[in-house]
N, C-alpha and C positions, 0 to 999 in steps of 0.2 A: 374581474379586477374591479376594485372599489373605487369610487369616484368621490374625492373629497374636496371641498371648497375651503380655502385658506384667505381669510381677510388680511390685508395689509402685507401682501407678500413680498412688497419691496422693503420692508422694515428688516433690520438685521435678524430679529427673532422669526419673522414670517419666512425669510430665506432659509434659516437653519430648519425650520419645519418643513418647508417644501422640499430641501434636498433629501431629508431624512425620509419623508414619505414617498418621494420618488424612487429612492434607492431601495425602498421596501416593496416597490411594485405598484403602489397606488397611483391613480391618475389624478393629478392636482390642477385645479381650477384656482387660479389666484385672483384676487382683486386688487385693484389700484385706485386711487380717488380719481384720477382723470385718464382718459384715452391719450392725452398728450404727454404722459410721463413716458420716459424711455423704458421699456420692458425687456430690452435685450439682455440675455443672461439671466434672467430671474428663473428659478426653479418651478416651472408651472407648464403643463402641457396646453393650457388655454388662459387668456386673460380676459377679466371682466371689469368694466368701469362701474365703480360703486362709491357712492359720496354718502357717507354716513349722515350727513345733514339733511340730505334730500331723499325723502321717502319714495318718490317716483322711481328713483335709479334702482330700486331693490327688484323691480321686475326684470332687471337684466340678468337676474339669477334665474336660469331656467333649466329644465331637465330633473333627473333623478340624482340624488346624492345619497352616500352612505352616511356622512357626517359633514357638519361644518365646523371648522376650526377658526374661532374668532380671535384673531390676534390684534387687529387694528383698533385704535383708541387715541385719546389725547391727553397728555399729562401735563402740559403747560398751556397757559392762556387764560382768557376771561372765564368767570364761573358760568355764564351762559352757554359759551362755547363748548366747555368741557361737558356739560350736562347734555347738550344737544348731541354731540359726537360719541362721547363714551357712554352716555346713559341712554337717551332715545334711540341712537343708532343701535345699541344691541336690542331694544324694544322692537324696532323695525325689523331687524334681522331674524329674531325669533318668531315674528308674525309671518314673515316669509317662509320660514322653515315649516311652520304649521300648514301654510298653503301648499306646500310641496310634499306634505306628509314625511317630513324628515324623521328618521328614527332617533338620531342622537346629535348631540350639541356639545362641543367642547370649548369652554370659554376661558381665554387668557385673562385673569383678573390680577389683582394687586394686593400685596400686604398693607397697601395705603387704606384698604377698607377699615384697619383697625385704628386708624386715626393717629392719636398721639400714643396709644397704647398704655395699658395699666398693668400689665403683668411682665415679669422678667422672662418668662418662657411662654410664647404665644402658640396656640394650637387651633384646631378645627372649632372649638366651641368657646373661644375667648371672648370676652365683651368687645363691643365696637363703638368707642365714643369717637364721634368725628370732630374734626377741628379745621377742616379746610374743604373748599368747594370740590377738589380732585377726589377726596376721600369721599364725599357724598356722591359724586357721579359715579365711582367704581361701585359703591354700595347699590345705587339705583340700578344699574346694570344687572347685578346679582338678583335684586328683586324682582326685575322683569322676568327673568329665566326661572326663578323659583315659582312664580305665579302661574307658568304654563307648564309645570312638571308633569301634569296629568296627561299632556299630548305630546310633549318632547322630551324624552330623557336628556338631561343636561348636568354637566359638572363644570365648576369653576376651579381654575388652578391659581391659587394667590401666590404670586411671584414676588420675591425680594428684589435686591438689585440684581440685574442681569449683565453677565459680561460676556465678552467674545471677541469677535473681529472690530466691533463697534459697540462702545458702552457710554452711555450719557445719562444725565439727570439723577446721579446719586453722589454721594459724597466721595466715594472712593474714585469714581471716574474723575471728579474734579481734582482730587489729590493727584492721580496719574497725569492729568493733563499739566498741571504746575511741576510736577517732577520732570516730565519731558521737556517741558519749557526751561527748566533749570531756574525756576523762580527762586529768589533769595531765601524765602521763608515759606514753608508749608505748616499749617495749623491743623491740629488734629486733636481729638478728646478721647478719653475713656481708654487708655494704654493696656490696662489690666483686664478689660472686659473680654470674656470668651466668646468670640464672634463667629457665626455661621450663617449670617443674613445676607447669602449671595449664593447665585446658581449660575452655571455656564449654559449659554443658549443651547448647545447640543444636548445637555443633559435633559433640558426641558423638552426638546424635540423627540428625544427617545421615549419620554414618558408619554407624550402625546401619541406616539404610535403604539405604545403598549395599551393606552386606554381604548384604542380603536378596535382592539381585539378582546376586550373585556365585556362580560355581561354586567350591567350596572343595575343596581337597585332602582326602582322608580322614584324613589325619594331624591330630590335635588340636594346635592353636597357642594360645598365651597371648602376646598382644602389647601393649607399652606405648604410650601415645599421650601427647604433650605439644604444646605451641605451637612455634611456630618463631621464629627471630632472637631468642635469649636477650638479656636486658638486665640490667643491674646491679640488684640488689635495692634499692640507693639509689633508683634511678629509679622502680622500682615504688612504693616508699613514698612519693616525691615526688608521683606521680600521684593516689594515694589520699588524701594530706593536701590537695592542691589541691581535689579533689572534694568532701572533706567540710568544706572550709574549717577544718581542724584548727588550733587555736591553742596547743595544748601542746607539751612537749618530746619530740623523737624521740631516744632514747637508744639508741646503738649499743653492744652488749656483745660479750664473747668467745662464740663459739659453742660449744654443748654437744656437737654431732656435726658431722661434715662433710657439707656439702650435696652435691647430685648434680644433673646435667642429664639429660634423658630424650632417647633416640634413638627416634624414630619412622619410622625407615626400613621396617620390617617392615609397619607399618600403611599407610603411603603405597602400598606395594606392592599392597595390597589394596583401595586405593581412598580411604583417608583423605585429607581435604583439610585440613589444619591452618591456622590464622590466626596471625599473630604474637603474641607474648607482649604487646607494647603493645596491639594491638587487643583482646586477651582482657581486659586489664585496663580498658580504656576501655568496652568493652561492659557489663562487670561494673559499673563505676561507674554507668553509665546505668541499669542495672537497679536498683541498690541505693539510688541518690540521686535518687528522682523521686517 
């Protein structure tokens, strides 16, 4: 039986990963920031207190593990906090992995590493122009992993907007919140853009489980994932409006930045099984409107 550490087990994605790994027979060791957090009902066989800002707490991770799945991170806050938690926290974790002779490390990263984006279709080898502290913190985390690739095999999964039972911090989650609240006006852009920049957390969890059974090349890789069969954003918004019975006005405006689609080819080669964009949205609506 394999023993897997999952950081951020109390997050929506951490819980999805924990549930999937337990269902597949793995022993899950979950981390939370403080021992004072209510851990009842979390999908973990054991819980460890781990504060990504506090290097001393990493010694709480003890024993042998088959893999670390690093979900925890920080997406909002000050530049220094994001770099400490998302960037340096990953550095401390890979250092602990080396001390424990960990064979492999799965890192949940973000499409945010691409910053503002310079291409309409973004893949594994697209350029990375940063424009925000969060983008840089995510990139720093990946660089720490790449620098230790000779001792710990690691792979980063660059996620777009994540949806499921709880979705936040992206434009579609903001739109959904306004629709549920029946705001008078919902403002969106790019109605005709073919969109696939979204994944369901259960699909991510399945990919994590698949990677645990793969033999990786020693070269570090950071790969983006999205849904298949892009559909117009106008159609995405229509599905959401119907699901929420939204009665207000949907106002289409000029975009502030150029949108992009995701090329999941590299991930599919490693066993990723995406679902369509429409199925992703429909699953999300079932999760959120129930």
